[in-house]
C-alpha positions as CSV (number, residue, x, y, z in Angstrom):
1,M,22.7,168.5,87.2
2,N,20.4,170.0,89.5
3,T,16.5,169.6,89.1
4,L,14.5,172.1,90.3
5,K,10.7,171.6,91.1
6,T,10.2,174.4,93.2
7,Q,7.7,175.9,91.0
8,S,5.5,173.6,91.0
9,D,1.5,174.3,91.7
10,N,2.6,173.0,95.0
11,Y,5.3,174.7,95.7
12,F,3.6,177.9,94.8
13,K,0.3,177.4,96.8
14,K,2.6,176.8,99.9
15,N,4.6,179.1,99.4
16,W,2.0,182.4,98.4
17,E,1.9,184.5,101.5
18,I,5.5,184.1,102.1
19,Y,6.0,185.7,98.7
20,Q,3.7,188.0,99.3
21,K,5.3,189.5,102.6
22,V,8.5,189.7,100.6
23,L,7.0,192.0,98.2
24,A,5.2,193.7,100.6
25,N,8.3,194.6,102.3
26,N,10.3,194.7,99.4
27,C,12.9,192.4,101.0
28,M,14.6,191.8,97.3
29,E,13.9,195.4,96.3
30,H,11.8,194.8,93.7
31,R,10.2,198.1,93.6
32,E,13.7,199.8,93.0
33,I,14.1,196.9,90.4
34,Y,10.7,196.8,88.4
35,G,11.0,200.6,88.5
36,V,14.4,200.3,86.4
37,L,12.3,198.0,84.3
38,H,9.7,200.5,84.0
39,K,12.4,202.9,82.5
40,L,14.1,200.6,80.3
41,L,10.7,199.5,78.6
42,T,9.8,203.5,78.4
43,D,13.0,204.8,77.2
44,Y,14.7,202.1,75.2
45,L,12.1,200.0,73.5
46,P,10.0,201.3,70.0
47,A,6.4,201.8,70.3
48,P,4.5,199.1,70.4
49,F,6.8,196.6,71.5
50,S,6.6,192.8,72.3
51,L,8.1,191.3,75.6
52,L,8.5,187.4,76.1
53,E,9.0,186.8,80.4
54,L,10.5,183.6,81.3
55,G,9.5,182.5,84.7
56,C,6.8,185.1,85.0
57,G,4.8,183.4,88.3
58,D,2.2,185.9,89.1
59,A,2.9,188.7,86.9
60,S,2.3,191.3,89.6
61,S,5.9,192.9,89.5
62,S,5.6,192.8,85.8
63,V,2.3,194.6,85.7
64,Q,4.0,197.5,87.6
65,A,6.6,197.7,85.3
66,L,4.4,197.6,82.2
67,L,1.9,200.1,83.6
68,N,1.5,203.4,81.1
69,T,4.2,201.7,78.2
70,T,3.2,200.7,74.6
71,V,3.3,197.1,74.8
72,A,1.2,195.3,72.3
73,S,2.1,191.8,73.3
74,Y,3.5,189.9,76.2
75,T,3.8,186.4,76.6
76,G,4.8,184.8,80.1
77,I,6.1,181.4,80.8
78,D,5.8,179.5,83.9
79,L,5.5,176.1,85.2
80,S,2.7,176.7,87.8
81,A,-1.0,176.9,86.6
82,A,-2.0,178.7,89.7
83,A,0.7,180.8,89.1
84,L,-0.6,181.4,85.7
85,E,-4.1,182.2,86.6
86,I,-3.1,184.8,89.2
87,A,-0.9,186.0,86.6
88,Q,-4.1,186.2,84.0
89,G,-5.7,188.1,86.8
90,N,-3.2,190.6,87.3
91,M,-2.4,191.5,83.5
92,A,-5.7,191.9,83.0
93,Q,-5.3,195.8,83.8
94,I,-2.7,196.0,80.8
95,N,-4.1,196.3,77.4
96,C,-2.2,194.2,75.3
97,E,-2.2,190.7,73.4
98,Q,-1.7,188.4,76.1
99,T,-0.1,184.3,76.0
100,F,0.3,182.3,78.6
101,I,2.6,179.1,78.8
102,Q,2.8,176.8,81.2
103,D,5.7,174.6,81.1
104,D,9.2,174.5,81.7
105,I,11.5,177.6,80.4
106,S,14.1,175.7,78.8
107,K,12.3,173.5,76.9
108,V,9.6,176.5,75.5
109,V,12.8,178.7,74.7
110,E,14.1,176.3,72.8
111,E,10.9,175.4,71.1
112,L,10.4,179.3,70.1
113,A,14.4,179.3,68.5
114,Q,13.8,176.2,66.8
115,N,10.3,177.3,65.0
116,R,11.7,180.8,64.3
117,K,8.5,181.9,64.4
118,Q,8.7,184.3,66.7
119,S,11.1,187.1,68.1
120,F,10.6,189.5,70.7
121,D,12.1,193.2,71.5
122,I,12.8,192.3,74.9
123,V,12.8,188.8,77.0
124,T,13.1,189.1,80.8
125,T,14.2,186.9,83.4
126,S,13.8,187.5,87.4
127,F,15.6,185.1,90.2
128,V,15.1,182.3,87.7
129,L,18.0,181.5,86.1
130,H,20.5,180.9,89.3
131,H,17.9,177.7,89.6
132,L,20.0,176.4,86.5
133,S,23.5,174.7,86.6
134,L,25.7,176.7,84.5
135,A,25.0,174.8,81.4
136,Q,21.9,175.3,81.4
137,K,22.3,179.2,81.9
138,D,24.3,178.7,78.9
139,K,21.9,176.9,76.5
140,V,18.9,179.0,77.6
141,I,21.0,182.3,76.8
142,E,21.9,180.6,73.8
143,Q,18.5,180.0,73.0
144,V,17.2,183.9,73.8
145,F,19.5,185.3,71.1
146,H,17.7,183.8,68.4
147,L,14.8,185.3,70.1
148,V,15.4,188.6,70.3
149,K,14.6,191.0,67.2
150,P,18.0,192.8,66.4
151,K,18.6,195.8,68.4
152,G,16.2,194.0,70.9
153,V,17.5,193.2,74.4
154,F,17.5,190.4,77.1
155,V,16.9,191.4,80.7
156,L,18.3,188.8,83.3
157,I,17.8,189.9,87.0
158,D,19.1,187.9,89.3
159,I,21.3,187.1,92.8
160,V,24.6,187.0,91.3
161,C,28.2,186.1,93.2
162,K,30.7,188.8,93.8
163,E,33.8,187.9,91.9
164,G,35.8,185.3,93.5
165,E,33.0,184.0,95.9
166,D,32.0,180.7,95.4
167,R,28.3,179.4,96.5
168,E,28.9,178.5,99.6
169,K,30.0,182.1,100.7
170,F,27.2,183.5,98.6
171,V,24.7,181.7,100.5
172,N,26.4,182.1,104.0
173,R,26.4,185.8,103.2
174,Y,23.0,185.7,101.9
175,L,21.5,184.2,104.7
176,E,23.1,186.0,107.1
177,N,21.7,189.5,105.4
178,M,18.4,188.0,105.5
179,R,18.5,187.0,109.3
180,Q,19.7,190.8,109.8
181,N,17.0,192.1,107.8
182,W,14.0,190.3,106.8
183,T,12.2,190.9,110.3
184,A,9.0,191.2,109.2
185,L,8.9,187.2,108.0
186,S,8.7,184.6,110.8
187,S,10.9,182.1,112.2
188,Q,8.9,179.8,110.0
189,D,9.3,182.0,106.7
190,M,13.2,182.4,107.1
191,S,13.5,178.2,107.5
192,M,11.7,177.6,104.3
193,I,13.1,180.3,102.1
194,E,16.7,179.0,103.9
195,N,16.3,176.0,103.0
196,H,15.3,176.6,99.1
197,I,18.4,178.9,98.9
198,S,20.6,176.3,100.0
199,T,19.1,173.9,98.3
200,Y,18.4,175.5,94.8
201,D,19.8,178.3,94.2
202,F,23.4,178.3,92.4
203,P,24.1,181.9,91.1
204,E,27.4,183.1,88.8
205,T,29.1,185.8,88.6
206,Q,28.6,188.8,86.6
207,T,31.7,188.0,84.8
208,T,30.5,184.6,83.9
209,L,27.0,185.9,83.0
210,Y,28.6,188.3,80.4
211,Q,31.1,186.0,78.9
212,L,28.2,183.5,78.1
213,A,26.2,186.7,76.7
214,Q,29.4,187.2,74.4
215,K,30.0,183.6,73.6
216,H,26.4,183.6,72.4
217,N,27.1,187.2,70.4
218,F,25.1,189.7,72.1
219,V,27.3,192.9,71.4
220,R,26.5,194.6,74.2
221,F,26.6,194.8,78.3
222,E,25.4,196.7,81.1
223,C,24.2,196.4,84.4
224,L,21.3,199.2,85.3
225,Y,21.3,197.8,89.1
226,K,22.7,196.6,91.9
227,D,20.8,195.9,95.2
228,T,21.7,197.0,98.6
229,F,23.7,194.2,99.8
230,E,25.2,193.3,96.2
231,S,23.3,190.1,96.2
232,A,21.2,190.9,93.3
233,Q,21.9,192.5,89.3
234,F,20.3,194.2,86.8
235,L,21.6,193.2,83.7
236,C,21.4,194.0,79.8
237,L,22.2,192.0,76.8
238,Y,21.6,193.6,74.1
239,K,21.5,192.4,70.8
């Protein structure tokens, strides 16, 4: 089992400027991805709706997706207190009930699922689950099923291996794309990101993620977006 400590306050603070450069230059196509999320929030969900975000970070992209929607409640979970402090400031422009929880997402999801006191129209996670082992992903998807309301949806945005592609090939392909296209970042920035990916990224194939969803009784699956370099997908798992 790999242990991820990268979302601690120290990591968040150390990499804040790099993260901002990645967003500002749309290196990972956040604009397109969160545009798709905004459309889903306005077209699919009931009004008003509740949203749980796993690994919300500073919530800056989520805010853009939530603007001009009928969101009634937002719950954000992240390991970093520093990130959550910024998230609360960013979310101030969204008029809804808000809760922020500082803890490990796996722990909180399990506790919420066991309590059965809360459920959500939509649960989202963005570029987070690939940090977990396959067994941990399996457990999170199992617990999320119990947190999603009937006819609700689990939005899983993440890096995804091509079919038949192992982790080593994926990492090499991803890093090569970065070196060719992330030109706005400095060599030091790139070195830090490359080290993170090589150490902490454990993506699955779309087929594997769909199999886990089916195993835990999600009834329908679809991909609403694939990035330009076939390294990230916007997956919807419907209850």
